[in-house]
N, C-alpha and C positions, 0 to 999 in steps of 0.2 A: 808516260803519256797520259793526258787527261782521259777519263772515261767518256764514252760517247754521250751526247745529250739524251735525257730521258725520252724514251719513245722513238728515238732514231735508231732503228734496228739495222739499217743498211744505208749505203751511200745514196741509193735511190730515194729512200725516205727523207734523208737530209736535203737532197736537191729539190724534192717535191715541195718542201716547206716554203721555198722561194720561187715556186712556179717554174722550175727548171726540170730537165730530164737527165738521167744518168744512164749511159750505155757502156758496156764493156766492148772495146773495139779490137781486142786481140786475145789470142789464147794465152798470152803471157799475163801482163798485169795492168795494161793501159785502160783507162776509163776516160770518157768525154762527158762533161756536164755542159749543157747548152740551154740557152734561152735567147730567142731572137738572134741578134748578130754577135752575141757574146758566148765564148766557149772557154772552158777550163779543161786542160788535158793533165791527167794525174797518172802516176805509176805507183803501184803498191810498194811499200817499204821505202819510199823515197820522199824526201822533203822538197824536191824540185817539182814544180808544175809550170805549165805554160798557160798564161792568161792572154787570150787574143794574140798569141804568138810571142809574148814577152815573158821572160823568165821571172818567176816569183818563188820565194822560199817559204815553205810552211813552217809553223811553229813545231810541228811533230810530223813524222812520216805517216803517209796514208797506211792504215793498218788493215790487213786481211784477217777476217774472223772465220770461225767455223761455218761450214755450209756455203763457202764461196762468197761471203759477204765482205764488203770493204766499208770502212768508216773513217771519216775525218774527226780529228780531235775537236772538242767543244770550242776551244779558242779559235781554231781555223774555220770552223763552220760559222761562228758568230762574226768573224772579221771578213772572211773572203766571200762567202756566198751572198749575204745581203748587199755588200758593196758592189759586186760585179753584176748581180742579177736584179738589183733594185735601183740602179741608176747612179751608184757611187755616192760619195759624201762631199758636199761642198762646204766652204767656210760658213760659219753661222751668220756673219755680218758682212757688209760691203768691205772689200779690201782697199785700204788706203795706203798703209805703210808696210813696206817690205824691208826686212833687215837682211843684208848680205854679209856673210862672214868669210873673208879670205883666210884660209887656214894657215897656221904657223906664223912666222915673222920673228924679227930680231935674231936672237941666238938660235932659234929653232928653224933650221933650213927645210925640214921635211924631207921628202924623197929627193934624190939627186940623179943626174946623169953627168958624170964628170967629163967624159970625152966631149960632150956637147956643151958643157958649161952651164947646165940647167939646174936651177934650184926651184923646188916646188913652191916655196914661199913667194917667189917672184912671179911665177906663172899664175898662182892663185890670185894675187893682187891684180895682175893685168886683166884676167878674165872678170874678176869682180867689178872693176871699174868700167869695163865694156858693158857688162850686164846692167850696172847702175845707169849708164847713159841710155840704154835701150828701154829700160823700165820707166825712166823719167820721161822719155819721149812719148810713152804710152799713157802718161798721166798719173803714174804712181809716185808717191813719196818714197824715198829710200834712205837708209842709214847703213853705213859700213861700220863693222866693228873695229876695223883699222884702215887708215887711209895711207899709211906708209909702212916702212920696214921697221916695225916695232913689235915687241912681244906683248900680246894681250892674254892674260891667264885664262884658261879654259872656262872657269866658272864665271868670269866676267862677261863672256860673250853672250850667253843667254840672258844674263842680267841686263846687258845693253838693250837687247830686244824687248825684254819685259818693261824696262823703263821707258822705251820709246812707244810702248803700247802697240807693238808690231802685230800685224794681222797674219803675216807669213814670215818664215825664216828659212834661208838656204845657206848652207856652208859649202864653200867651193874648195875642192882638193884635186890633186893628182896622185896616182897610186905608185907604189913601189913594192918589189918582191925580190926574194932571194932566187927565185926561178926566172931567169931572163926571158923565157918564152911566155910568161903570164901576160895577158893582154885583155883589153876590153873596157867596157863602161859599167859602172855600178851606181845605184842610188840607194841610200840607206834611210830607213825609218826607225824610230825608237822601238825596241823590242817590247811587245805587250807584257803585261804583268804576269809574273810566275812562269814565263816561257824562256826557252833557250834561244840565244842569239844565233845567227846563221853560222858563225864560227865556233859555236859551243856556248854553254852556259857560264855565267860568272858567279862566283861565290858570294855568300853573305846577303846583305840587304838589297843588293842590286836586283834581285829577282822579284822584289816586292813592287807595289804600286809606286809610280813616279808621276810628278805633275804632268809631264808630257803625255802620259798614257790616257789623259782625258780626250785626246785627239786621235786615238788609234785609227779609226776609220778614215778621218780626214788625212792623217799622215800617209796611210796606204794609198788613197786616191791621188794625193799630191805626188807622192813618189812614183807611182805608176805613170802618171801623165808625163812627168819629166823624163823618166827612163825611156819611155816609148819614143818621145820626140828626139832625144839624143841618139838613140840607135838608128832611127829612120833618117835623120839628117846627116849624121857623121859617118855612118857605115861601118863602125867598129863592132867588135864582138859584143854580144849582149850577155853580161855577167849577172844581170838580174836586179830585181828589187830585193834588198837584203835587210836584215834586222840587226841592230847593235845598240848597246847602251852607251853611246858616245856622250861625253860630258856636255857637249854643246846642245844636245837634244833633251836631256833629262828634265830640266826645270823650266822649259818654255811654257809661256802662257798662250801659245798659238801653235798651229800646225807647223812642223819643221822637218827638213830633210838635210842630208849630206850627200853631195855628189862627188864621184871620182871620175874625172874626165879623161882617163887614159893612164898608161903605165910609163913613168919616166925610166924605169928599169928595163923596159923593152926598147931596144934601139930604134926599131921601125916606128913605134908610136911616139917615142921621144922626139924623133925628127919631125913628126907632124906637129907636136905640141910646140916645138921651137919656132914655128912659123906664125906670124901674126894672122894669116888667113885662117888657120885652124882655130886659133883662140877666138877669133871673131865669129866663126861658125858655131862654136860651142856656146858663146855668149848669146847668140841669136836663138839657138835651140832652147836654151834655158829661159830666155826672156819670153819667147812665144808660148812655151808650155806653162810657165808661171802665170802669164797674163790670161791665157785661156782658162786655166783652173780658177784664177781669181774672179773672172767674170761669170763663173758658174756654168761655163759650157760643158756639156756632158762628156765625161771621160769614158763611161760605159753606156753608150746610147741604146 
């Protein structure tokens, strides 16, 4: 874990830097950082926190120090606290073009539910086209990285966004797991420089700075806005804002996220995904959260 920032000898001191207060709320390990209507609930030795009731994963666990002190890592302090307690991070310029990336395609089916005959690639494309229609009706220009059942190499997907001078990028997916009970919604942002992804660190150069890391705060704000809207509108389990070095996010010249709209490996969720009604609700949730963020509406008021 990174050392705590110079002069930040406690979680209270870190919070105070951003005009927030930190209180221990249990004899165990729970803390609440709060300012106005925004609150972060943390647990010592855990990477899991709640931000305004939505799950978010830290770069490093909250650490307990001698004398009962707790400290956030430098990277978590610099990303999480100013974003939540200083109004979030909006895109630097007016949003005109949004690139929508339907995951997989062609020979890559993605996740499957064979009893229901569901292929992720088809569900991704259906939601992407619905999302495109909603965003265009709201006045945005859109580009899809694929318009039909073809394989677009991973590195070409962010290249399409960069060539189109995209202002935002969203990759649409559905999940799969070897554990059939796994369920819920996830939104991914690019892992910050030198930090571990939610599922663990990757070896080699991937831990270094990537072009998409220029937008860490924007990526987090964008991902949070989308995850919150999906959870509230769809009513599925909140699996949180997560971090990964997905190829489609690494080289973007704009803020970007990847969403997982449910588990095709979970029969109950797959049955939902199989319905046009659910896919329409998901597309609407994405469209409204993307549009709200693009217009600069406050994510952390």
